PALOVO-342584 format. One line per field, with one value per residue (C-alpha): residue number from 1; x, y, z. Coordinates in steps of 0.02 Angstrom, whole numbers, plus 50000, padded with zeros to 5 digits. Last residue first. Layout:
resi: NUM ...
px: X ...
py: Y ...
pz: Z ...
END
This chain:
resi: 269 268 267 266 265 264 263 262 261 260 259 258 257 256 255 254 253 252 251 250 249 248 247 246 245 244 243 242 241 240 239 238 237 236 235 234 233 232 231 230 229 228 227 226 225 224 223 222 221 220 219 218 217 216 215 214 213 212 211 210 209 208 207 206 205 204 203 202 201 200 199 198 197 196 195 194 193 192 191 190 189 188 187 186 185 184 183 182 181 180 179 178 177 176 175 174 173 172 171 170 169 168 167 166 165 164 163 162 161 160 159 158 157 156 155 154 153 152 151 150 149 148 147 146 145 144 143 142 141 140 139 138 137 136 135 134 133 132 131 130 129 128 127 126 125 124 123 122 121 120 119 118 117 116 115 114 113 112 111 110 109 108 107 106 105 104 103 102 101 100 99 98 97 96 95 94 93 92 91 90 89 88 87 86 85 84 83 82 81 80 79 78 77 76 75 74 73 72 71 70 69 68 67 66 65 64 63 62 61 60 59 58 57 56 55 54 53 52 51 50 49 48 47 46 45 44 43 42 41 40 39 38 37 36 35 34 33 32 31 30 29 28 27 26 25 24 23 22 21 20 19 18 17 16 15 14 13 12 11 10 9 8 7 6 5 4 3 2 1
px: 49879 50036 50100 50068 50158 50310 50310 50305 50431 50564 50648 50649 50711 50847 50907 50904 51015 51137 51142 51174 51317 51393 51387 51468 51607 51644 51775 51861 51867 51943 52071 52121 52141 52246 52356 52379 52428 52316 52205 52213 52053 51949 52062 52208 52149 52078 52061 51961 51830 51729 51853 51878 51898 51822 51751 51655 51579 51529 51442 51347 51295 51223 51118 51067 51010 50911 50823 50786 50711 50601 50538 50499 50406 50297 50230 50271 50133 50206 50392 50530 50647 50544 50651 50601 50765 50809 50892 51007 51058 51089 51204 51300 51319 51391 51516 51565 51596 51705 51802 51824 51899 51868 51678 51675 51846 51954 51951 51861 51732 51708 51681 51557 51456 51458 51405 51261 51202 51218 51108 50970 50996 50970 50804 50745 50799 50710 50548 50564 50586 50759 50828 50963 50944 50789 50652 50642 50582 50753 50801 50797 50896 50858 51011 50976 51080 51127 51195 51298 51371 51488 51508 51575 51711 51759 51661 51595 51514 51427 51347 51282 51130 51063 50879 50795 50654 50538 50386 50229 50242 50399 50523 50702 50811 51001 51148 51334 51368 51489 51377 51227 51322 51376 51202 51124 51243 51227 51036 50997 50900 50982 50929 51097 51223 51352 51527 51576 51432 51251 51122 50963 50804 50625 50499 50311 50163 50258 50141 50229 50124 50197 50372 50330 50265 50426 50528 50420 50449 50633 50671 50698 50851 50824 50740 50596 50478 50563 50665 50850 50901 50818 50871 50912 50966 51065 51083 51040 50872 50838 50721 50623 50599 50553 50421 50354 50333 50252 50121 50109 50002 49949 50017 50139 50198 50225 50320 50430 50462 50530 50611 50700 50755 50822 50910 50995 51068 51043 51206 51252 51338
py: 60399 60500 60473 60286 60276 60366 60256 60095 60162 60189 60020 60049 60229 60179 60040 60159 60284 60143 60089 60267 60288 60123 60183 60348 60254 60132 60238 60280 60097 60046 60186 60131 59951 60011 60114 59970 59852 59705 59763 59621 59533 59455 59307 59429 59485 59658 59658 59819 59776 59633 59508 59419 59581 59754 59724 59571 59672 59808 59682 59610 59785 59820 59662 59717 59885 59795 59685 59839 59933 59787 59760 59946 59940 59799 59912 59861 59795 59622 59622 59650 59537 59384 59237 59143 59049 59124 59281 59178 59069 59221 59296 59133 59123 59298 59256 59094 59186 59314 59177 59079 59226 59371 59371 59555 59611 59665 59845 59900 59762 59806 59988 59946 59834 59963 60103 60002 59956 60137 60195 60074 60120 60306 60274 60158 60278 60425 60325 60261 60439 60493 60508 60644 60691 60645 60777 60846 60788 60786 60626 60565 60406 60219 60107 59943 59805 59662 59492 59382 59210 59154 58968 58968 59090 59073 59136 59303 59452 59605 59727 59899 59953 60132 60167 60336 60425 60570 60541 60506 60482 60420 60306 60318 60166 60174 60122 60148 60106 60252 60365 60317 60364 60531 60568 60537 60657 60786 60799 60756 60721 60564 60465 60474 60576 60565 60629 60467 60344 60349 60210 60279 60175 60228 60153 60185 60240 60266 60337 60295 60136 60083 60111 60009 59865 59866 59861 59724 59613 59658 59615 59752 59847 59922 60079 60074 60224 60303 60169 60175 59999 59882 59699 59579 59398 59256 59329 59223 59308 59430 59536 59393 59298 59457 59503 59325 59324 59497 59435 59495 59617 59724 59884 59906 59726 59753 59912 59819 59689 59819 59936 59801 59706 59864 59917 59747 59786 59668 59680 59845 59938
pz: 45444 45408 45586 45575 45408 45477 45632 45531 45404 45538 45509 45320 45329 45452 45336 45188 45278 45319 45136 45077 45201 45142 44962 45010 45102 44960 44873 45038 45090 44922 44932 45107 45048 44902 45017 45137 44996 44947 44806 44678 44720 44856 44900 44905 45076 45103 45291 45286 45411 45338 45409 45243 45144 45138 44965 45024 45167 45044 44931 45080 45134 44961 44982 45156 45088 44952 45081 45188 45040 44988 45166 45182 45015 45080 45220 45399 45512 45542 45583 45456 45358 45401 45350 45193 45183 45014 45083 45194 45046 44936 45069 45088 44899 44894 45031 44945 44781 44867 44954 44792 44697 44581 44582 44623 44682 44536 44597 44438 44463 44645 44600 44463 44579 44718 44600 44529 44704 44759 44613 44661 44843 44813 44726 44864 45001 44920 44908 45085 45148 45199 45377 45388 45572 45673 45693 45872 46043 46125 46213 46392 46427 46440 46438 46349 46429 46314 46363 46249 46291 46153 46122 45944 45986 46169 46319 46379 46295 46369 46247 46295 46195 46186 46217 46193 46282 46242 46356 46256 46069 45982 46068 46004 45974 45963 45856 45827 46012 46027 45923 46030 46188 46114 46045 46216 46302 46161 46173 46039 45878 45809 45655 45566 45667 45524 45563 45648 45623 45678 45654 45734 45740 45779 45899 45901 46006 46169 46301 46464 46475 46306 46371 46527 46422 46321 46482 46559 46408 46400 46580 46707 46770 46942 47010 46884 46880 46730 46640 46684 46634 46508 46500 46358 46380 46301 46126 45974 45939 46084 45978 45899 46063 46157 46028 46026 46215 46217 46091 45912 45811 45959 45880 46025 45997 45810 45850 45974 45839 45719 45845 45946 45791 45710 45871 45875 45704 45557 45460 45379 45522
END
């Protein structure tokens, strides 16, 4: 997962809300984004699902001082600390949010979609579950993440060149231009309160993610069309995916480091 994850939006803007830097309405607006609605289910003291604003307020009342992100993948429990039930649900969703301070709780999203492409109605239910109060797995510091990303970007560029992917066709060029356009719109990569280095690391991780998506083909999931280069057979597509896996892992670790930087800085201070 190298696009902006919902868990990243929830943690970033939830942290800004907890710090008193934005209003509840702005936090909800930023977190929900293009989705129709978000709710929180299973909060202690709440028998029924509640709206996102009430859910974040409830977490703060339960003692939450910050929100961390987990972006696990098969064989890589990135950001998780247990127990097994929570880890399994987070692994299935490929993302989760863990509240730090107060009662150890985690949130895992469940996505409900309806309607045709172009008019998709999306609702998200965040399931609140107990988590283990322990250090998260395999999360680097911002400094480590930045160094690893610089190397990963070089590796990704070299790999795509060797595979005849980078800049090899109009679809690849269009994908790169679309990424540059999004980056140039002045969007807020992270919420207020995050250190500038976290913004830099997240932007670089997203750039690496854009290169990986191009390498995987038009569908971003291993489609490997001829528009992106010469690798079109199943074995070549598999080899491309295998070669890029360490780069993708590095980019995911960097994303988590960036989203968790607010909590890390708060704990240091």
